C-alpha positions as CSV (number, residue, x, y, z in Angstrom):
1,X,25.7,15.4,-4.1
2,X,25.8,12.9,-1.2
3,X,22.9,10.4,-1.7
4,X,21.7,8.0,0.9
5,X,19.4,5.0,0.4
6,X,17.6,3.6,3.3
7,X,15.6,0.3,3.6
8,X,18.0,-1.4,0.9
9,X,17.4,-5.1,0.3
10,X,19.4,-7.4,-1.9
11,X,17.5,-6.7,-5.1
12,X,17.8,-3.0,-4.6
13,X,21.6,-3.3,-3.7
14,X,22.4,-5.3,-6.7
15,X,20.6,-3.0,-9.1
16,X,21.9,0.2,-7.7
17,X,25.5,-1.1,-7.8
18,X,25.2,-1.3,-11.6
19,X,24.0,2.4,-12.0
20,X,25.6,5.8,-12.0
21,X,23.9,8.1,-9.4
22,X,24.8,11.8,-9.5
23,X,28.5,12.1,-8.7
24,X,28.6,8.6,-7.3
25,X,28.9,9.6,-3.6
26,X,26.1,7.0,-2.7
27,X,25.7,5.2,0.6
28,X,23.3,2.2,0.8
29,X,21.9,1.3,4.3
30,X,19.8,-1.7,5.1
31,X,18.4,-0.1,8.0
32,X,15.3,2.3,8.0
33,X,16.0,5.9,8.7
34,X,14.9,5.6,12.4
35,X,17.0,2.5,13.0
36,X,20.5,3.8,12.0
37,X,23.2,3.8,14.6
38,X,25.2,6.8,15.8
39,X,28.1,5.8,13.7
40,X,26.0,5.4,10.6
41,X,24.5,8.9,11.3
42,X,27.8,10.4,11.5
43,X,28.6,9.0,8.0
44,X,25.4,10.4,6.3
45,X,24.5,13.5,8.3
46,X,25.6,15.8,5.4
47,X,23.3,14.0,3.0
48,X,21.8,16.3,0.3
49,X,19.5,13.5,-1.2
50,X,17.6,10.9,0.8
51,X,15.6,7.9,-0.7
52,X,13.3,5.9,1.5
53,X,10.7,3.2,1.0
54,X,7.1,3.4,1.9
55,X,7.8,0.9,4.9
56,X,9.7,4.0,6.7
57,X,8.1,3.4,10.1
58,X,8.1,7.0,11.5
59,X,6.7,9.9,9.6
60,X,9.4,12.1,8.0
61,X,8.9,15.4,9.8
62,X,10.9,18.0,11.6
63,X,12.0,15.6,14.3
64,X,13.6,13.3,11.8
65,X,14.5,15.7,9.1
66,X,16.1,18.4,11.2
67,X,19.0,16.1,11.7
68,X,20.0,16.7,8.0
69,X,20.7,20.3,7.6
70,X,21.9,20.0,3.9
71,X,18.9,18.0,2.8
72,X,17.5,19.1,-0.6
73,X,15.5,16.3,-2.0
74,X,13.5,13.3,-0.7
75,X,13.1,10.6,-3.2
76,X,10.4,8.2,-2.0
77,X,10.5,4.6,-3.8
78,X,6.7,4.5,-3.8
79,X,3.6,6.1,-5.4
80,X,2.2,7.0,-1.9
81,X,3.7,9.9,0.1
82,X,1.6,10.0,3.3
83,X,4.8,9.1,5.3
84,X,6.3,12.4,4.5
85,X,5.4,15.7,6.1
86,X,5.0,17.8,3.0
87,X,4.1,21.0,4.6
88,X,7.4,20.8,6.6
89,X,9.4,20.0,3.4
90,X,7.8,23.0,1.5
91,X,8.6,25.3,4.2
92,X,12.3,24.3,4.5
93,X,12.7,24.1,0.7
94,X,13.1,20.3,0.5
95,X,11.8,18.9,-2.9
96,X,9.9,15.6,-2.6
97,X,9.6,13.3,-5.7
98,X,7.9,9.9,-6.1
99,X,7.3,7.1,-8.4
100,X,3.8,7.8,-10.0
101,X,3.6,4.6,-11.9
102,X,5.3,1.3,-11.6
103,X,3.1,-1.7,-10.8
104,X,-0.5,-1.4,-11.9
105,X,-0.3,-5.0,-13.2
106,X,1.7,-6.1,-10.2
107,X,-0.6,-4.8,-7.6
108,X,-3.8,-5.9,-9.4
109,X,-2.3,-9.5,-9.9
110,X,-1.7,-9.7,-6.2
111,X,-5.2,-8.3,-5.3
112,X,-6.8,-11.1,-7.5
113,X,-4.3,-13.7,-6.0
114,X,-5.3,-12.6,-2.4
115,X,-9.1,-12.7,-3.4
116,X,-8.7,-16.2,-4.8
117,X,-6.7,-17.4,-1.7
118,X,-9.4,-16.0,0.6
119,X,-12.5,-16.9,-1.3
120,X,-11.4,-20.6,-2.0
121,X,-9.8,-21.1,1.2
122,X,-6.5,-22.1,-0.4
123,X,-4.3,-21.3,2.7
124,X,-6.4,-23.0,5.2
125,X,-6.7,-26.0,2.9
126,X,-3.0,-26.3,2.5
127,X,-2.3,-25.9,6.2
128,X,-5.1,-28.7,7.1
129,X,-3.5,-30.9,4.3
130,X,-0.1,-30.8,6.0
131,X,-1.7,-31.5,9.3
132,X,-3.6,-34.5,7.8
133,X,-6.8,-33.0,9.0
134,X,-9.0,-32.2,5.8
135,X,-12.4,-30.7,6.3
136,X,-14.0,-30.3,2.7
137,X,-17.0,-28.6,3.8
138,X,-14.9,-25.6,5.2
139,X,-13.3,-24.9,1.8
140,X,-16.5,-23.8,-0.1
141,X,-16.1,-20.5,-1.9
142,X,-18.0,-19.1,-4.9
143,X,-17.1,-18.7,-8.6
144,X,-15.9,-15.2,-9.6
145,X,-17.5,-15.7,-13.0
146,X,-20.9,-14.0,-13.0
147,X,-20.4,-12.1,-9.7
148,X,-20.1,-8.4,-9.3
149,X,-16.9,-6.7,-8.4
150,X,-17.0,-3.0,-7.3
151,X,-13.7,-1.3,-8.0
152,X,-13.3,2.0,-6.0
153,X,-10.8,4.2,-8.0
154,X,-10.1,3.6,-11.6
155,X,-6.6,4.9,-11.9
156,X,-3.8,2.8,-13.3
157,X,-4.3,-0.1,-10.8
158,X,-8.0,0.1,-10.8
159,X,-8.1,-0.1,-14.6
160,X,-5.9,-3.3,-14.5
161,X,-8.2,-4.7,-11.9
162,X,-11.1,-4.2,-14.4
163,X,-9.1,-5.9,-17.1
164,X,-8.6,-9.0,-15.0
165,X,-12.1,-8.9,-13.8
166,X,-13.4,-9.1,-17.3
167,X,-11.2,-12.0,-18.1
168,X,-12.8,-13.7,-15.2
169,X,-16.4,-13.0,-16.7
170,X,-17.2,-10.8,-13.9
171,X,-19.9,-7.9,-13.8
172,X,-17.9,-4.6,-13.1
173,X,-19.1,-1.6,-11.0
174,X,-16.8,1.4,-10.6
175,X,-16.7,4.6,-8.5
176,X,-14.3,7.5,-9.4
177,X,-14.5,11.0,-8.9
178,X,-13.6,11.5,-12.6
179,X,-15.2,8.7,-14.6
180,X,-13.4,7.7,-17.7
181,X,-15.5,7.0,-20.7
182,X,-12.8,5.1,-22.6
183,X,-12.3,2.7,-19.6
184,X,-16.1,2.2,-19.4
185,X,-16.2,1.3,-23.0
186,X,-13.2,-1.0,-23.1
187,X,-14.0,-3.0,-20.0
188,X,-17.8,-2.8,-20.3
189,X,-18.0,-1.5,-16.6
190,X,-20.7,0.8,-15.2
191,X,-19.7,3.9,-13.1
192,X,-22.1,4.2,-10.2
193,X,-22.4,6.0,-6.9
194,X,-20.6,4.8,-3.9
195,X,-23.9,3.8,-2.3
196,X,-25.0,1.8,-5.3
197,X,-21.7,0.1,-5.5
198,X,-21.9,-0.9,-1.8
199,X,-25.4,-2.2,-2.3
200,X,-24.8,-4.3,-5.3
201,X,-21.1,-5.6,-5.2
202,X,-20.2,-9.1,-4.0
203,X,-16.5,-8.1,-3.8
204,X,-15.2,-4.6,-3.1
205,X,-11.6,-3.6,-4.1
206,X,-9.9,-0.4,-2.9
207,X,-7.6,1.4,-5.4
208,X,-7.7,5.1,-4.1
209,X,-4.9,7.3,-2.4
210,X,-4.9,8.0,1.3
211,X,-6.4,11.5,1.6
212,X,-8.3,13.4,4.2
213,X,-11.5,12.7,2.2
214,X,-10.9,9.1,1.8
215,X,-10.1,8.5,5.5
216,X,-12.2,5.7,6.9
217,X,-14.2,5.6,3.8
218,X,-15.3,2.0,4.8
219,X,-16.7,2.5,8.2
220,X,-19.8,1.3,10.1
221,X,-22.1,3.2,7.9
222,X,-20.5,2.1,4.6
223,X,-20.5,-1.7,5.9
224,X,-24.2,-1.4,6.6
225,X,-25.0,-0.6,3.1
226,X,-23.3,-3.4,1.7
227,X,-24.5,-7.0,0.7
228,X,-24.4,-9.6,3.6
229,X,-21.3,-11.7,2.8
230,X,-19.4,-9.1,0.9
231,X,-15.6,-9.6,0.4
232,X,-13.3,-6.7,1.0
233,X,-9.9,-6.5,-0.7
234,X,-7.4,-3.6,0.2
235,X,-4.1,-3.3,-1.6
236,X,-4.1,0.6,-1.4
237,X,-3.8,2.3,2.0
238,X,-4.7,1.0,5.5
239,X,-6.5,4.1,6.4
240,X,-9.3,3.8,4.0
241,X,-10.7,1.2,6.3
242,X,-11.8,1.8,10.1
243,X,-10.3,-1.4,11.4
244,X,-12.8,-1.4,14.4
245,X,-15.7,-1.2,12.1
246,X,-14.2,-3.9,9.9
247,X,-13.7,-6.2,12.9
248,X,-17.3,-5.6,13.8
249,X,-18.6,-6.3,10.4
250,X,-16.6,-9.5,10.0
251,X,-17.5,-10.9,13.4
252,X,-21.2,-10.0,12.8
253,X,-21.1,-11.8,9.5
254,X,-22.0,-8.7,7.6
255,X,-18.6,-9.0,5.8
256,X,-17.8,-12.5,4.5
257,X,-14.1,-12.1,4.5
258,X,-11.3,-9.7,3.9
259,X,-8.0,-9.6,2.1
260,X,-5.7,-6.9,3.4
261,X,-2.2,-6.1,2.3
262,X,-2.3,-2.8,4.2
263,X,-3.4,-1.8,7.6
264,X,-3.8,1.4,9.4
265,X,-0.8,1.9,11.5
266,X,0.6,-1.2,10.0
267,X,4.2,-0.6,11.1
268,X,3.3,-1.5,14.7
269,X,2.5,-4.9,13.4
270,X,5.2,-5.2,10.8
271,X,8.0,-3.6,12.7
272,X,7.8,-4.8,16.3
273,X,11.0,-3.0,17.1
274,X,9.1,0.3,16.9
275,X,6.9,-1.0,20.0
276,X,10.1,-1.9,21.8
277,X,11.7,1.3,21.4
278,X,8.5,3.5,21.8
279,X,8.1,5.2,25.2
280,X,4.9,6.8,24.5
281,X,2.7,5.0,22.0
282,X,-0.5,7.1,21.0
283,X,-3.8,5.6,22.1
284,X,-5.1,5.3,18.5
285,X,-2.0,3.5,17.4
286,X,-2.2,1.1,20.5
287,X,-6.0,0.5,19.7
288,X,-5.3,-0.1,15.9
289,X,-2.5,-2.6,16.8
290,X,-4.8,-4.6,19.0
291,X,-7.7,-4.6,16.5
292,X,-5.2,-5.6,13.7
293,X,-4.0,-8.4,15.9
294,X,-7.5,-9.7,16.4
295,X,-8.3,-9.4,12.8
296,X,-5.3,-11.7,11.9
297,X,-6.8,-14.4,14.1
298,X,-10.0,-14.8,12.1
299,X,-10.1,-17.4,9.5
300,X,-11.9,-15.3,6.9
301,X,-9.5,-12.5,7.1
302,X,-6.2,-12.8,5.0
303,X,-3.5,-10.4,6.0
304,X,-0.1,-9.7,4.3
305,X,2.7,-7.4,5.1
306,X,2.3,-4.8,2.4
307,X,3.8,-6.8,-0.4
308,X,1.3,-6.2,-3.4
309,X,4.1,-4.3,-5.0
310,X,6.8,-6.8,-4.5
311,X,7.9,-8.4,-7.8
312,X,11.4,-8.2,-9.2
313,X,9.8,-6.5,-12.2
314,X,8.0,-3.8,-10.1
315,X,11.0,-3.2,-7.9
316,X,13.3,-2.6,-11.0
317,X,10.8,-0.2,-12.3
318,X,10.5,1.7,-9.0
319,X,14.3,2.0,-9.0
320,X,14.7,3.0,-12.5
321,X,12.2,5.9,-12.0
322,X,13.8,6.9,-8.5
323,X,17.3,7.0,-10.4
324,X,15.8,9.3,-13.1
325,X,14.3,11.6,-10.3
326,X,17.6,11.9,-8.6
327,X,19.8,12.4,-11.7
328,X,17.3,14.9,-13.0
329,X,17.5,16.8,-9.8
330,X,21.3,16.8,-9.8
331,X,21.1,18.2,-13.2
332,X,18.9,21.1,-12.1
333,X,15.5,19.6,-13.1
334,X,12.5,18.3,-11.0
335,X,10.8,15.2,-12.3
336,X,7.6,13.7,-10.7
337,X,7.5,16.3,-7.9
338,X,4.9,15.7,-5.1
339,X,4.9,19.3,-4.0
340,X,3.8,20.6,-7.5
341,X,0.6,18.5,-7.3
């Protein structure tokens, strides 16, 4: 089977070159799917297997996938799959597989790192130090010890967040559609309703998938229920937060700060070439881009370009599972199917 990997960086290239993939007919492209040249397309148009990363800027739907008439498998190198039109794939008989578990410790460690950087004003202090303009009274944060963290979603990453929070001596509240008694006992956390979590948490960290039910779960109404000065951490999906509501809450001092590794329609910030190429940008995309840009200007908002996953160890785990998914498919088996969920 002809296999094409898009969004290939140096770590991915070095790893894949050492591995056997199906029959070895593999093409590695640095470009994202939407940025290939006509010459590259001619080389890969007969692809039967495509592997993409979550940063694929354009949704994989009929407009992009119809160009590959022989396509049988999409192997996304991510846990999330909201960048893929599953209904279209199912109708056309294209299997979709993901990496369900690769970086619970990686993402949780990053979330706490971002929280500490925000709360203790580490980046601002470093910048001021370099500019010889130190203002000690602007770097005041609060101890994590003894404060309450609210963890929304106690899957693999949420569980590791609880483990780290316990190490910091924090009180832990959690919300999950399916509370886990073992997790509650091990980490001495308390499962509560969303409203109670909003009301009592000093810090709220999101670890749930992007679903229709979770869309804009943090909105004006949710922010109004929270403590004044609450810190928001999001390393999950941008669509969990209404960016306009967050901007209002931060400017109005209801939210004390936000550490965001993901943004709604983040690709219009991360990949500026999309804006340059786009002839007709949807109104909601344009508004999100404006609000995201305004959020980035606020001192008490820390925004990073979707890199919580990005450690060598986690990338290798992602690639290892992706190769197992592809090789299994070549042998007539399907592992980690998204469509079967």
